[in-house]
Every structure is written in structure tokens, then in C-alpha cells.
PLY file of the C-alpha trace (Angstrom):
ply
format ascii 1.0
element vertex 388
property float x
property float y
property float z
element edge 387
property int vertex1
property int vertex2
end_header
14.50 -11.91 9.01
13.00 -14.44 6.60
13.00 -13.99 2.82
10.85 -11.12 1.62
7.59 -12.42 0.21
5.69 -10.77 -2.65
2.00 -10.72 -3.43
-0.95 -8.54 -4.38
-3.67 -6.64 -2.62
-6.77 -6.91 -4.83
-9.51 -4.44 -3.89
-10.27 -4.77 -6.87
-10.47 -1.56 -8.95
-12.59 -1.72 -12.11
-13.91 1.28 -13.99
-17.64 1.70 -13.38
-19.79 0.82 -16.40
-17.71 -2.16 -17.53
-19.08 -5.68 -17.80
-18.74 -6.84 -14.16
-18.72 -10.52 -15.07
-15.69 -10.08 -17.29
-13.99 -7.84 -14.73
-14.29 -10.46 -12.00
-13.13 -13.14 -14.43
-9.98 -11.06 -15.05
-9.40 -11.01 -11.30
-9.57 -14.81 -11.18
-7.27 -15.06 -14.20
-4.83 -12.77 -12.38
-4.72 -15.22 -9.46
-3.76 -18.00 -11.88
-1.11 -15.79 -13.50
0.44 -14.86 -10.15
0.42 -18.48 -9.02
2.37 -19.51 -12.14
4.86 -16.68 -11.62
5.62 -17.72 -8.05
4.04 -14.89 -6.08
3.53 -15.88 -2.47
0.12 -14.49 -1.55
-2.95 -12.50 -2.60
-5.35 -10.56 -0.38
-8.90 -9.96 -1.60
-11.09 -7.02 -0.53
-14.74 -6.70 0.52
-16.86 -3.79 -0.74
-20.55 -3.26 -1.34
-20.99 0.19 -2.93
-19.48 2.89 -5.17
-19.40 0.73 -8.31
-15.65 0.17 -8.62
-14.49 -2.37 -6.04
-16.72 -5.23 -7.09
-16.04 -8.22 -4.83
-18.70 -8.41 -2.11
-17.41 -11.60 -0.50
-13.66 -12.29 -0.45
-14.42 -15.73 1.00
-16.44 -16.78 -2.06
-13.80 -15.37 -4.40
-11.05 -17.21 -2.51
-12.96 -20.49 -2.80
-13.11 -20.03 -6.59
-9.47 -18.90 -6.85
-8.25 -21.82 -4.74
-9.66 -24.26 -7.31
-7.64 -22.56 -10.06
-4.30 -22.27 -8.23
-1.82 -24.59 -6.56
0.60 -22.67 -4.37
-0.36 -19.05 -3.74
-1.80 -18.28 -0.29
-5.12 -16.42 -0.28
-6.29 -13.94 2.32
-9.28 -11.71 2.94
-7.98 -8.19 2.48
-10.00 -7.43 4.33
-13.14 -8.92 5.79
-15.02 -5.87 7.08
-15.48 -7.53 10.45
-17.73 -4.83 11.84
-20.43 -5.67 9.27
-20.77 -9.34 10.24
-21.68 -11.75 12.97
-18.21 -12.75 14.26
-19.35 -16.35 14.76
-20.13 -16.78 11.07
-16.89 -15.05 10.03
-14.87 -17.53 12.07
-16.95 -20.47 10.85
-16.60 -19.53 7.16
-12.85 -19.05 7.50
-12.41 -22.44 9.13
-14.30 -23.99 6.22
-12.03 -22.16 3.76
-8.98 -23.34 5.69
-10.10 -26.94 5.07
-11.08 -26.32 1.44
-7.69 -24.75 0.65
-5.70 -27.24 2.76
-4.16 -24.43 4.79
-3.68 -21.74 2.14
-6.12 -19.23 3.65
-5.45 -16.13 5.79
-7.87 -13.79 7.55
-7.35 -10.06 7.22
-9.75 -7.84 9.17
-10.62 -4.16 9.28
-13.52 -1.84 10.05
-14.48 -1.33 6.38
-13.10 1.50 4.26
-16.20 2.80 2.46
-18.73 4.73 4.57
-21.26 4.12 1.79
-21.05 0.43 2.77
-21.57 0.83 6.50
-24.30 3.47 6.08
-26.54 0.86 4.45
-26.56 -1.15 7.66
-26.90 1.85 9.94
-23.29 2.19 11.07
-20.95 5.18 10.88
-17.12 5.08 10.82
-16.88 5.45 14.60
-19.25 2.51 15.09
-17.28 0.27 12.76
-13.99 0.93 14.55
-15.49 0.17 17.94
-17.16 -2.99 16.64
-13.89 -4.17 15.08
-12.29 -4.31 18.52
-15.16 -6.35 20.01
-15.66 -8.68 17.05
-11.97 -9.44 16.60
-11.72 -10.54 20.23
-14.69 -12.87 19.71
-13.29 -14.37 16.49
-9.95 -15.12 18.13
-11.62 -16.73 21.14
-13.71 -18.93 18.86
-10.63 -19.97 16.87
-8.95 -20.97 20.13
-11.84 -23.36 20.73
-13.57 -21.33 23.42
-17.29 -21.08 24.04
-18.38 -17.45 23.76
-21.36 -15.68 25.26
-21.31 -12.00 24.33
-23.47 -9.02 23.44
-22.27 -6.49 20.89
-24.16 -3.58 19.47
-25.26 -5.68 16.49
-25.24 -9.33 17.60
-25.94 -11.66 20.50
-23.93 -14.85 21.01
-25.06 -17.52 23.47
-22.63 -20.35 24.19
-21.32 -19.94 20.64
-18.59 -22.29 19.49
-17.14 -23.75 16.29
-17.96 -27.29 15.31
-14.68 -27.65 13.37
-11.12 -26.88 14.38
-9.04 -25.08 11.74
-7.12 -27.23 9.27
-4.02 -25.16 10.09
-2.61 -25.83 13.56
-3.29 -24.03 15.82
-5.03 -21.66 13.39
-4.53 -19.82 10.12
-2.78 -16.45 10.08
-4.77 -13.37 11.11
-3.78 -9.79 10.26
-5.26 -6.34 10.96
-5.44 -3.54 8.39
-3.85 -0.12 8.96
-3.67 3.07 6.92
-2.14 5.94 8.88
-3.69 5.87 12.36
-2.39 3.60 15.17
-5.72 1.70 15.39
-4.52 -1.32 13.39
-1.08 -1.60 15.03
-2.70 -1.26 18.46
-5.01 -4.23 17.84
-2.33 -6.30 16.12
0.07 -5.78 19.00
-2.54 -6.51 21.63
-3.47 -9.85 20.09
-0.06 -10.77 18.61
-1.33 -10.65 15.02
0.04 -9.60 11.64
-0.34 -6.10 10.21
-1.52 -5.08 6.72
-0.19 -1.56 6.12
-2.49 -0.63 3.26
-1.40 3.00 3.40
2.33 2.24 3.34
2.92 4.34 0.22
-0.55 5.69 -0.57
-0.08 8.78 1.60
2.84 10.71 3.00
1.36 10.14 6.45
1.22 6.38 5.84
4.87 6.27 4.77
6.01 8.45 7.65
4.03 6.31 10.11
5.68 3.00 9.22
8.35 2.98 11.92
5.85 4.39 14.42
3.39 1.60 13.62
5.93 -1.02 14.55
6.75 0.82 17.77
3.03 0.81 18.65
2.84 -2.93 17.97
5.81 -3.68 20.17
4.51 -1.47 22.99
1.05 -3.09 22.94
2.58 -6.56 22.71
4.71 -5.86 25.77
1.68 -4.52 27.64
-0.51 -7.55 26.89
2.20 -10.22 26.99
1.98 -11.19 23.33
4.65 -11.39 20.65
4.78 -9.75 17.23
6.87 -10.75 14.24
8.07 -8.48 11.43
7.66 -11.44 9.06
3.88 -11.05 9.55
3.98 -7.35 8.57
2.84 -6.62 5.02
3.24 -3.31 3.20
0.99 -2.39 0.25
2.27 -0.24 -2.61
1.46 0.53 -6.26
3.66 -0.39 -9.20
3.49 -0.66 -12.95
6.71 -1.51 -14.73
7.77 -1.98 -18.33
11.04 -2.35 -20.22
11.50 1.46 -20.20
10.05 4.33 -18.20
8.64 5.81 -21.37
6.80 2.58 -22.15
5.46 2.34 -18.60
4.06 5.88 -18.83
2.43 5.11 -22.16
0.96 1.92 -20.70
-0.83 3.63 -17.80
-2.58 6.13 -20.07
-5.01 3.25 -20.65
-6.65 3.38 -17.22
-4.96 5.58 -14.63
-7.47 8.42 -14.98
-10.57 6.45 -13.85
-8.57 5.20 -10.85
-7.69 8.77 -9.87
-11.23 10.02 -10.43
-12.57 7.27 -8.16
-10.52 8.53 -5.24
-10.97 12.19 -6.12
-14.72 12.23 -6.71
-16.44 8.96 -5.67
-14.91 7.11 -2.72
-15.15 8.94 0.61
-11.63 7.87 1.51
-9.79 11.09 2.42
-6.59 9.24 3.35
-6.08 8.69 -0.38
-5.60 12.30 -1.44
-4.38 11.77 -5.01
-3.76 14.90 -7.06
-3.79 15.58 -10.77
-6.12 17.19 -13.24
-5.00 15.47 -16.43
-3.05 12.36 -17.39
0.36 14.00 -17.27
-0.30 15.48 -13.85
-1.53 12.13 -12.54
1.53 10.28 -13.78
3.82 13.02 -12.45
2.06 12.85 -9.07
2.62 9.09 -8.74
6.26 9.34 -9.75
7.00 12.51 -7.81
5.13 11.86 -4.57
6.53 8.38 -4.00
3.09 6.75 -3.65
3.94 4.33 -6.43
6.20 3.31 -9.30
5.60 3.91 -12.97
8.90 2.90 -14.46
11.34 0.01 -14.72
12.32 -2.94 -12.57
15.18 -0.83 -11.20
12.65 1.76 -10.04
10.65 -1.04 -8.39
13.74 -2.35 -6.61
14.52 1.14 -5.33
10.98 1.51 -3.96
11.20 -1.77 -2.05
14.59 -0.76 -0.60
13.12 2.60 0.42
10.30 0.85 2.28
12.69 -1.56 3.97
14.78 1.37 5.19
11.79 3.40 6.38
10.07 0.54 8.17
13.09 -1.21 9.64
12.11 -4.44 7.92
8.90 -6.28 7.02
7.78 -9.66 5.73
5.88 -9.12 2.48
5.57 -6.53 -0.27
2.03 -6.48 -1.65
1.40 -4.80 -4.98
-1.95 -3.02 -5.08
-3.74 -4.51 -8.07
-5.12 -1.99 -10.56
-5.95 -1.71 -14.22
-3.85 1.31 -15.06
-2.65 -0.60 -18.14
-4.46 -2.99 -20.47
-4.49 -6.68 -19.47
-1.47 -7.64 -21.59
0.71 -4.83 -20.24
-0.54 -5.48 -16.70
0.40 -9.15 -16.92
3.76 -8.18 -18.39
4.40 -5.88 -15.43
3.83 -8.74 -12.99
6.13 -10.93 -15.10
8.94 -8.37 -15.07
8.66 -7.93 -11.32
8.69 -11.70 -10.79
11.65 -12.14 -13.13
13.86 -9.30 -11.88
12.62 -7.85 -8.58
11.65 -10.93 -6.56
15.08 -12.62 -6.93
16.78 -9.46 -5.64
15.02 -9.77 -2.27
14.67 -13.55 -2.01
18.35 -14.58 -2.12
17.97 -15.96 -5.64
19.80 -13.31 -7.68
23.18 -13.33 -5.94
24.04 -17.05 -6.31
23.63 -16.97 -10.10
25.58 -13.70 -10.37
28.36 -15.15 -8.21
28.44 -18.32 -10.29
28.71 -16.26 -13.49
31.49 -14.14 -11.97
33.48 -17.22 -10.90
33.16 -18.74 -14.35
34.18 -15.46 -15.99
37.30 -15.18 -13.82
38.66 -18.52 -15.03
37.20 -18.45 -18.53
40.45 -17.84 -20.44
42.32 -20.66 -18.70
39.46 -23.11 -19.15
38.91 -22.03 -22.74
42.56 -22.71 -23.49
42.30 -26.08 -21.75
39.32 -26.91 -23.96
41.30 -26.01 -27.10
44.28 -28.05 -25.90
42.03 -31.06 -25.25
40.53 -30.83 -28.73
43.95 -30.57 -30.34
45.27 -33.54 -28.35
42.35 -35.75 -29.31
42.72 -34.70 -32.94
46.40 -35.68 -32.88
45.54 -38.94 -31.19
43.05 -39.81 -33.89
45.55 -39.00 -36.63
48.12 -41.23 -34.98
45.62 -44.07 -34.68
44.58 -43.63 -38.30
48.17 -43.78 -39.55
48.83 -46.98 -37.59
45.80 -48.66 -39.11
46.91 -47.71 -42.57
0 1
1 2
2 3
3 4
4 5
5 6
6 7
7 8
8 9
9 10
10 11
11 12
12 13
13 14
14 15
15 16
16 17
17 18
18 19
19 20
20 21
21 22
22 23
23 24
24 25
25 26
26 27
27 28
28 29
29 30
30 31
31 32
32 33
33 34
34 35
35 36
36 37
37 38
38 39
39 40
40 41
41 42
42 43
43 44
44 45
45 46
46 47
47 48
48 49
49 50
50 51
51 52
52 53
53 54
54 55
55 56
56 57
57 58
58 59
59 60
60 61
61 62
62 63
63 64
64 65
65 66
66 67
67 68
68 69
69 70
70 71
71 72
72 73
73 74
74 75
75 76
76 77
77 78
78 79
79 80
80 81
81 82
82 83
83 84
84 85
85 86
86 87
87 88
88 89
89 90
90 91
91 92
92 93
93 94
94 95
95 96
96 97
97 98
98 99
99 100
100 101
101 102
102 103
103 104
104 105
105 106
106 107
107 108
108 109
109 110
110 111
111 112
112 113
113 114
114 115
115 116
116 117
117 118
118 119
119 120
120 121
121 122
122 123
123 124
124 125
125 126
126 127
127 128
128 129
129 130
130 131
131 132
132 133
133 134
134 135
135 136
136 137
137 138
138 139
139 140
140 141
141 142
142 143
143 144
144 145
145 146
146 147
147 148
148 149
149 150
150 151
151 152
152 153
153 154
154 155
155 156
156 157
157 158
158 159
159 160
160 161
161 162
162 163
163 164
164 165
165 166
166 167
167 168
168 169
169 170
170 171
171 172
172 173
173 174
174 175
175 176
176 177
177 178
178 179
179 180
180 181
181 182
182 183
183 184
184 185
185 186
186 187
187 188
188 189
189 190
190 191
191 192
192 193
193 194
194 195
195 196
196 197
197 198
198 199
199 200
200 201
201 202
202 203
203 204
204 205
205 206
206 207
207 208
208 209
209 210
210 211
211 212
212 213
213 214
214 215
215 216
216 217
217 218
218 219
219 220
220 221
221 222
222 223
223 224
224 225
225 226
226 227
227 228
228 229
229 230
230 231
231 232
232 233
233 234
234 235
235 236
236 237
237 238
238 239
239 240
240 241
241 242
242 243
243 244
244 245
245 246
246 247
247 248
248 249
249 250
250 251
251 252
252 253
253 254
254 255
255 256
256 257
257 258
258 259
259 260
260 261
261 262
262 263
263 264
264 265
265 266
266 267
267 268
268 269
269 270
270 271
271 272
272 273
273 274
274 275
275 276
276 277
277 278
278 279
279 280
280 281
281 282
282 283
283 284
284 285
285 286
286 287
287 288
288 289
289 290
290 291
291 292
292 293
293 294
294 295
295 296
296 297
297 298
298 299
299 300
300 301
301 302
302 303
303 304
304 305
305 306
306 307
307 308
308 309
309 310
310 311
311 312
312 313
313 314
314 315
315 316
316 317
317 318
318 319
319 320
320 321
321 322
322 323
323 324
324 325
325 326
326 327
327 328
328 329
329 330
330 331
331 332
332 333
333 334
334 335
335 336
336 337
337 338
338 339
339 340
340 341
341 342
342 343
343 344
344 345
345 346
346 347
347 348
348 349
349 350
350 351
351 352
352 353
353 354
354 355
355 356
356 357
357 358
358 359
359 360
360 361
361 362
362 363
363 364
364 365
365 366
366 367
367 368
368 369
369 370
370 371
371 372
372 373
373 374
374 375
375 376
376 377
377 378
378 379
379 380
380 381
381 382
382 383
383 384
384 385
385 386
386 387
């Protein structure tokens, strides 16, 4: 298993009624912050309704973020593939692959908000069926094939891409999953990555982790593809501070609007958050296991718990939120980068071992240092006396 990568999953979540320009600017600033801190990747969502998740085109956002960052990889998390002509999705992603010099990734899903799909005359069943068809077309186009196909929403006639991807043979593609086996089934069939968005958001999502991988392996065996745990990403929620008490004070800033969005606005029943007031909301997060509001040690324990439950995965994605104010939010990402990432990326142990080795021989070496100083002092005195 390769080193565990860390990143974010940016829906994003912004309280309705705020200045949207400033909210989106904070999202771009977050990408710069994460890039400086050494996070590996960021996945950007697509939403068109409900007033909270404000990015309509992850591709446009990624193009802007790529100009402000140097290292972090940027993915669509996800492109709601059922809403679009698959030819143009593939074409836009190839362009982004060139613009970012290979830092782009394509995440796909059916779309999570029924208020989005309703505006184009689709229901949740339609979007899931279209995802299957459109994903097959996108992958064929990325392989360089000519595609003639008829879907419910689009007609393609000898469609092909005029550019090959910058990344050889193509950029990474991943399928979203919450609790059902739909995502793992598609990922296994095509040999793609998996974005387990519901890894900790629901008890069902957590319980399904090992099952999801079994589904992927079974489908891969059936279709003759291969799947790699390194391409499996789990999404969870964390806010950390120096103490648990400070972390709980921090999230009083914005956790309630986040809860109310899932409780009263978004028709997303998989996210059944509970809590009538701030204390109950905080207690629900900490007690249910859907997230961490605590310290870096709590964050480490959550990652270990997910590794144990899943059997191993490639990347831990932190669901971006504004539970705390911008300064405390940035501090949380800093603490995680400083103390949690090294624990799972083989960077903590070497420095601890080096400190332990030095500590074990400290007294002998300290005495040697004192002896050397005394000897040189005596030598100088002798030389001084001779000169006199």
C-alpha cells in the first residue's frame, strides 16, 4: 500500500444569504492554503440549486485554482455526468489536463440534489441510469475511440476528441458512492477509482466500506479489469484545535446552518444529521462517529478507525465546511498537516527514532563535549604560557 494521501472534498457549503463572491473567493484561498501545507488533492463539487453549495462548474473553478497553486491535484467532485453531453465533459477535462499539466482528475456521479435534476426534467432514477451510459461513452472517448450513440438526452454521431489527454494514457477517473453499491459496481466494472463520500456521514456508509471493496473486486473479476485500493478515497468531517474545548467553541460559529441545510433544505436523506440546538449538534458529531470535533489525536484515531473498517484505502479527504471562522478553519488544516499527515505518511517515525537515538547516547556525548572543551582550554593555557 502506498503512503496515505490527504486532501479535501469541497462541495462547498456556505450559509445562504452571504456574499457569494466572497464565499467563492474563500474557497480559492483555501486551495492556496492547502497547497502550501502539502495536501495532496482537492475535489470540487457541482451544484445548481438550494443556495448553499455554490460552485456550478467544478471545471471553471479548477482552472482558476490551478493558476494559484503549484502542487495540489484538482478533481471534479463530482461532475454530475447525467446532466451533460458526455462528449463535452470529456473534451473539457482533456483541456483542463493540458492547462494543469496533468494535475486534473475526473470524479463522476449522478448528481446529489434532486432540485438540480428536476430543472432539466430528470428524476433520481433517470440520473443513475444515465450515469452508466454516459460514463461508458466518456471512457471510450478518452481511449481515442469514435463513438456513435443515442442516450435519453443526447445523440452522438462519429464523436471523437481532437486532443489526446496530457496525462498518458489518461487522467484518473473516479466514481462517487454514498451507501449503495451503485458506485462500487461501476468503478469495478471499468477499473476506476472510488470516492466514498458517505464513508463517515452515515452509519450505513461506514458499515458499507468493506462491502464496497468486495463489490469492486467482484465486478472487476467479472469484467476483467483491475482495481487498486490506492485509488479509493474516503471522505470524512473534521475540525481540530489545540484542545477539545477550543474545538467545540470554534464550531459554534457555523455548525448550525450546516445542520439545518441537511435537516430542512437539501433532499439528501442519506445525511440524516440529528440535533435541535448547538450542544446536541456537537454531541451528535462526536458521539455518532460521523466526524471529529477535537484534537489531532482524535483525528488520528478517526483515520485509524477508517483504515481498520475499510481494510485500507489511498486517500483521506476532509469534507470542507465553515463550522468555524476562517482563521480557526485554516488553523485546523494546519494542525492536521503538522501532526496527522506525518503519522500516516512515514514522516513522523524517522524523526522520533532519530530523537530517541540521540537521547540514548546524550550523557556520553555531553561528557565528551565537556572533555573536549576542557582539553582545548588547557591547550590554550599551555600555549599562552610558552609565549610568555
